[in-house]
C-alpha positions, 0 to 999 in steps of 0.5 A: 500500500502507498502512503496516500492509502494509509493517509486515507485510513481512519485512526481505527483502521490504522490501529488495527493494522498496527496491532496486527503487525505489532507496531507501537501506535502511541507516543507520549508528551510531557507538556507540563514538566511538573506532571509525573505522568506523561500524556499518551496519544495516537501517533498517526505519523509513527504508524504510517512510517512503520507500515511504509518501512514494512511494505518496502521490506516485503517488496525488497524480500520479494524482489530478492527471491525472484532474483535468486529464482531467475539466477537458478533458472539461468544456471540450470539452462547453462548446465543443460546447454553444456551437457547437450 
């Protein structure tokens, strides 16, 4: 999926995807330095960035597998042509 696709998704949809792929979906801020407890919020940018990185990694892995299969077919074809 592209960044535009993720940007069009609702917070609930992004939360479900983040949970499915074990992506932390919250960040925190401490606006008041005297406050002991930080304020947590849903971080859309963080989730979208992590999903984009994951998608890119899956694409790279798929490309690597296709490259190795093509290499194996080429080597097999070379061996067949040599043995004839």
